[in-house]
N, C-alpha and C positions, 0 to 999 in steps of 0.2 A: 504493500500500500504506500509506503514511504517513497518508493521509486516513482510511483505515479505522480506524486506531487513535485518531486525533484525535476521532473520533465519541464516544469514551468519556471524554473529558477531564472532563466534568461528571457522569459516570455515577452516582456515589454520591449526588449531590444530586437526581438525577432519579428514582431508584428507591429505595423504592416511592413511590407517590403517597399522597395524604392518606388514602385509604381502605385503604391497605396492599396495593395491587396492583403487581406487577412485570409490566407489560404486562397480559395477561388473567389472570395467575396470582396467587394469594395471596388476599387478602380475609379476612373474619372470618365464617364460617358457624357461629354459635353459638346455643345456646338463649336465649330471651328473658331468662331469669332471670340469665344471665351477662353480658348486654350492659353493665350498669353497672359490673360488676367489671372487664371488659376496658377500658372507657372510662377507669376510674380508673387502671389500669396504664399505658395509653397516655399519659394526661395527666401522670402522675408521671414517666414516662421522658422525655417531651418537655421537661419542666422541668429535671431533673437532668442530662440529656445536655449541656446548655449551661451547667451550673454549674461554675465554677472549683473550688469546694470539692469537689464530687463527683469531678471529673476528677483533681484532685491527690491525693485520697485513694486512688483506684483506681491511679494511677501509683505511689504509695508502696507499696501492697499488692503490686503486680506486681514491684517491685524488691526489697523487703525480705522478703516472704513467699513469693512464687511463684518467685523467682530469675530473673526476666526481666532482660535478653533471653536467650533460649535461643540457642545458636550454630548457625551453618551449618557443616557438616562435609563435607570432600571424601573420598569413598570411593575412595582412590587404588588400593588393592590390587584391589578389585572391578572398578574401571574398567579396570585393566591386564589382568586376567583376561579380561574380556569383549571388549575391542577398543579402539576409538578414542573412543567416547562417554564423557565424563567425568560421573560421577554424583555429585551433591551431596545432602545431607540437611539439611532444617530440623529440628533436634533437639527437637521438642516432647515427646519421651519424657523429656527432662531438666527439663521444667516440673514444679513441685511437684505431687505426687499421680500423676505418671506419664503425663500426656496433656494434650492441648489443652483438655480440658473445663473446667479450672479458670478459663480465661480468661473465660468467660461466667458461670460459677457465682459467682465473687466479685462480678461486676457485678450479677447478679440478686439475690444475697443483700444486697448494699449497698442496692439498690433496695427490697427488702423492709423493711429497717430504716428507710429513709426514709419508707415508707408506714405504719409502725407495725404491721406484721404480726408474728405470733409464731411462725409455722411456714412451712416450705417443703415443697412436695410435688413429687415428680418420678417419672418412669419411668426405667428403665435397661435396656440390653441386655447389652453387654459388661461393664457394671459401672463403667466409667470415669466416666460422668456421675454415677452414684450416689455413688461415692467422692468425686468433686470437690465435689458438693453437700453431702455429709456433712462434708467438710473446711470448706467455707464456713460451714455452719451452726454448727459448733463454734467457728469463729473469731469469729462475730458473736453467739453465744449464742442461736441459734434452734432450735426443735424441727424434726425432719426425718423425713419418711416417704418411703421409696423403694419403688416398686412394680416387681416384677421377675418375669418368667415363670419357672415352675418348671424348664423346660429350661435356661434360662440360669443359674439358681441353681446347678445341678449343674456346668455347663461352667465357670463363673466363680467357683468356690468361694473362691479367695483374696480376690477383691474383695468378696464377701459378708461375709467375716470382717472386712475392713478397714472396711466401712461400719458394722458393729455396734460395732467398737472405737471408732469416732469418735462413737458415740452415736446413730446413725440407727436407725429401726425399719424393717426390711426386710419388706415385705408380699408373700408369694408369690402369684402369679397362676396359677390352675389351669384356666382355660377356654381353648377354642380350641386353637391350636398351642402355647400356653404360652410364647410368645417376646415379642419387642419390641412388636409391634402390639397384642397383648392387654394388655401392661403399660401402654401409652399409654391404652387404653380404660379400664382400672381407675383409673389416676391421675386422668384427667379426670373420671370419675364421683365420685371422692372429693373433688376440688376443688369440684365443684358443691355439695357439702354443707358445705364449710368456707371458702368464699371470703372471708367477712367477716374471718376471723382469719389466713388463709393466702394464699400466692401460689404458683401453679403455675409451677415453673421448668422450662420445656421444654428438653430436652437437645440440640436441634439447630435448624436453620433451618427448622423446620416448625411447624405449628399456626396458629391464628388470629393476625391482626395484633394487637399489634405484635411478636410473638415472632420471626418470621423476620428482621425488621429489627434488633431488639435484639441477638439472638445474632450476626448478621452484624457489627454494629458492634463488639461486644466481641471478636470473633475476628479482625478485620482486623489486630490487633497482630501476628499471625503473619506475614502477607504484607508488612506495612510493614517489620518487622524484617528479614525474609529478603531483600527487595529491596535494602535499604541494605547489608546484610552481604555479599551476593553481589557487588555492584558494588565494594565496598571490597576484596574478596578478589581479584577478577579484572579490574576496570576496565571491565566491560561487563555487560549483562543475560544471563541464561541463554537458550539457544535454546528451551527448553521448560520448563514447570512442570507437575507433576502431583500429584494427591492422590486418595485413595480417596473414594468417594461412597456413603453409605447415605442418611441424612437430608440430610447434606451440610454440617455445620458447619465441620469442619476444612478442607474444600476451598474453601468460599466465603470463609473467612478468608484463605486462601492466594491465591485467584484474584483477588479484587476489586482489590487494590493493583497488580496487573499488567495489568489489562484495557486500559489506554491505552498499554502498551508493546508494541514489536514482538516479542512472545514467543508461541509456541504454547502453548495451555493444554489439558490433558487431565484429564478426570474419569474415574476408573477404578471401574466398577461390579462387583459380585460375580456372576460367571456360575455359581458353584457347581459342580454336577455336569454342567451342560449346559443347553441352551435349552428343555427340556421344562418345562411348567407345574409348579410346586412344587419344581423343582430349582435355582432361582436366585432372585436378588433384584435383577435388572438392570432397574429401573423405567424409566429413560430409554430404554434400548435396546429394550425389548419392550412398554412401557406405552402408555397413551393418556390423554387429558385426563379428569380426574374429581375429585370432592370427597371428602375423607376427613379426619377429625380436625380439622375446622373450616377447611380451606383448599383452594383449587383448584390442582391441579398435574398432573403426569404420574404415573399410578399403574398398577400391575398389577391389572386388574379383569376380572370375568366379564361376560357379556352383560347382566346385571341391574345392573351398576355396583358390585358387591360386591368387596372386596379379594380377590385370589387368594392362595392359600398361597405362602409364600416360604421360601427356605432359603439359608444360607451357612455355611461353616465359621466365619466371623467373626460372633459374636453381635451386634456393633454395626452390622452392615451388612444384617441380614435384616429389612428394612422395605419394605412394598409401595408406597411413594411416595417422593417426593424434594422437597426444598425448592423453593418456587415461583421463587426467583431462579435456580436451576439450570435450570428449565424455560425461563425467559426467555433465559438465555445460550445455551441450546441452539438455540432458535428464531432468535436473532440470528446464530448461527453463530460466536460468539466462543469458545465452549468446545466441544471435541470429546469426546464421551462414548464410552469404549471399555470393554472388559471384561477380567477376569482370572478364571480358574477356581480352584477349590480347590487343585488340584495345582500350578498356576503360583504361587499365593500361598505355598504351603508350601515350594516350592523356593526362592523368594526369602527366606522366613523363615530357612531353614537356611544359605543362602548368606551372608546378612548376619551370622549368628552366627559362621560359620567363617572368613570372610575379613576381617571388620572388628571382631569382638568385641562386637557389638551385638545384643541379643535384641529384635526388634520386636514390637509387637502384630500379631496376624494381620490385623486391619483394615488397618494401615499396609503390611503385606506385599503387599497387592493393588496399591497404588500402585507399590511397588518392583518388582513383577513386570512392570508395563508398562515401566518404565525399563529393565529387563533385556532385554525384548523389543526395544526400540529399539536398545539397545547391540549386540545380536546381529545387527542388520541392517547393522552396520559403518559407521554414519553418524558422521562427525566432529561435534564440538560438545559441548554440555553440557545436562544435564537436572537440574532441581532438584526433589526429591521431598519432600513434607511427611511426615516420619516422625511421624505424629500421636500415637503412644503407644508405651510399652514393653510387652514381652511377659511380664512377671512373672505376670500374671493368666492367661496361656495355657499355662504350661509343664506343668502336670499333665495337661491335656487333650491337648496335643501329644505328650507322652511316651507316653500311653496309646494314642493312635490312630496316631501317625506315628513313634514312637521318638525317637531323639536325633540324627537326621540322618546316621547311619552308612551309609545306602544311597546317599548322594551322594558322588561323587568330584570335587570342584571343581577339582582339579589338571588334569582332562581337558577343561575348558571350552573351551580354545582349540585 
């Protein structure tokens, strides 16, 4: 068993390769007119990633502006209610702006300044990436355009207001399903017309190379901190680590620092209303290999290779593909990809509210739902959950559709 984990000792140096491939996944499938723009981004990142000045500036920002490190928290009351499994949270909800997204947005905006760009362009689903990039743009004095599906604009109204207050221009996307996939389409099209003065700051570990690598690198601060903090708290590694998976930025940042450790790793996808096409966004569970948005990965697609419609109660998870590094880790068997339904996620949402005084993002509640499922099996041990964001953005939607949790009696869990 130990040999299995030693195979990953040099993992982060081996993947991706020079062309941006994680095994057979990844790459850069882009229009010819953007090849030079992406080459410029890749070369700039390769330069500053090894620069002591850039690294030290990013560390200063993380400490003084973001409030890092975020803590690891033991959910003692919830663990006792559920049984023997001890549930811990990596509290990315306490990162400035309320989620893990600022970890890579500050890095991408710093890169934009280094490259002499005047504007950052991005898509957003749940709005957390949009808020984070608007925050970074304000910090660095950059213009900011955020493309967001009309459905998500309604669901995530508080985050839309935050983006506007921070000075960003929120551009509604009204075609297709009017959610995250269409927002990516619109943002990428806008970038094609503005790449000389702008940089496209992708919101997850998706898109053409070098973005899956860049976002991964910026997000590994989550797992690096969590690994050290958990060991300091307990004297050993957790038995399992889990995080939600849409595009997969919070999860890859949590997983990669643990891949060489004897720890089980679980990526939790949104099963939504069930396995029927259009009722979920569980790309890894039900998808197949295909190319979308400039990269090769596992995606939900029809017989013609077109993306299938997707759905999740969590706006940040309703994406029909997944980061290429997740596809590699799935094929290698290092990460197990599981699912949680809307109902399971909402139960986890209210359980954390009532038993621990923490309102999670609905996206993060999917990961917590899997930890609850493990705990109910009665296994001893520990599971570390990446609580990737806070639920302020979700409370109006949750109250309208699910109430305030009064239908749950958590005193009867045991």
